[in-house]
C-alpha positions in Angstrom: -292.0 -12.6 133.3 -289.3 -14.5 134.5 -289.6 -13.0 137.8 -293.3 -12.9 138.4 -295.0 -15.1 135.6 -297.5 -14.1 133.3 -300.6 -14.5 135.5 -299.0 -12.1 138.3 -298.1 -9.5 135.7 -301.5 -9.8 134.2 -303.0 -8.8 137.6 -301.5 -5.5 137.3 -300.5 -4.4 133.9 -301.9 -4.6 130.4 -300.7 -2.8 127.2 -302.9 -1.9 124.1 -301.7 -0.1 121.1 -304.0 2.4 119.1 -304.0 1.4 115.5 -302.7 4.0 113.1 -301.0 6.1 115.8 -297.5 4.7 115.9 -295.3 7.4 117.9 -298.0 10.2 117.9 -301.1 11.5 116.2 -301.9 10.9 112.7 -304.6 11.6 110.1 -306.8 9.6 112.1 -308.3 11.1 115.2 -309.0 7.6 117.1 -310.0 7.8 120.5 -311.7 5.3 123.1 -313.0 5.8 126.7 -309.7 4.6 128.8 -310.9 5.9 132.0 -314.0 3.7 132.1 -311.8 0.7 131.1 -309.5 1.4 134.0 -312.4 2.1 136.3 -314.1 -1.3 135.6 -310.7 -3.1 136.0 -309.7 -1.4 139.5 -313.3 -1.2 140.9 -315.0 -4.2 139.5 -312.3 -6.5 138.7 -313.2 -6.6 135.1 -310.0 -6.7 132.8 -310.3 -5.4 129.5 -309.7 -8.0 126.6 -310.1 -6.0 123.7 -311.9 -2.4 122.9 -312.6 -0.6 120.0 -311.1 3.0 119.0 -313.4 5.2 116.9 -312.0 7.8 114.5 -313.6 11.1 115.7 -313.0 12.9 112.1 -316.0 14.1 110.8 -317.6 11.6 108.4 -314.9 9.2 108.9 -317.2 6.2 110.3 -314.2 3.9 110.9 -313.1 2.0 114.0 -310.4 -0.4 114.7 -309.7 -2.9 117.5 -307.2 -2.0 120.1 -305.6 -5.6 120.6 -303.8 -6.8 123.9 -300.1 -6.9 123.3 -298.7 -8.8 121.7 -301.6 -9.3 119.3 -302.6 -7.0 116.5 -305.7 -6.3 114.3 -305.9 -8.3 111.3 -308.7 -8.2 108.6 -311.1 -11.1 108.5 -312.1 -10.3 104.9 -315.6 -9.6 105.6 -317.2 -7.9 102.8 -319.7 -4.8 103.5 -318.0 -3.4 106.6 -314.3 -2.8 105.9 -313.9 0.0 108.4 -315.8 -1.7 111.6 -313.5 -2.9 114.2 -316.1 -5.5 115.4 -317.1 -7.1 112.1 -313.9 -6.8 109.9 -311.0 -7.2 112.4 -309.9 -10.0 115.1 -307.1 -9.7 117.3 -304.4 -12.2 116.6 -300.9 -12.9 117.8 -298.0 -13.1 115.7 
């Protein structure tokens, strides 16, 4: 960052972590369409801010936001949709 500055770095690199994956796969089978995200950025100039990862396990019905580093998903405490990335989580920087 000292050499290039935040805006230059933002023009070619972004990092998003997949919640609950840690250093590898876990009990949740979270997935997202990374190819479309990359295609939209490279070909259309539309950089991703946040997207949701969806648990593909049968009957899981859960999703979590993939926040741009260093932000992480924090529950908003909304009642009625505790597993929904859009309704019950927001990305916040530490």
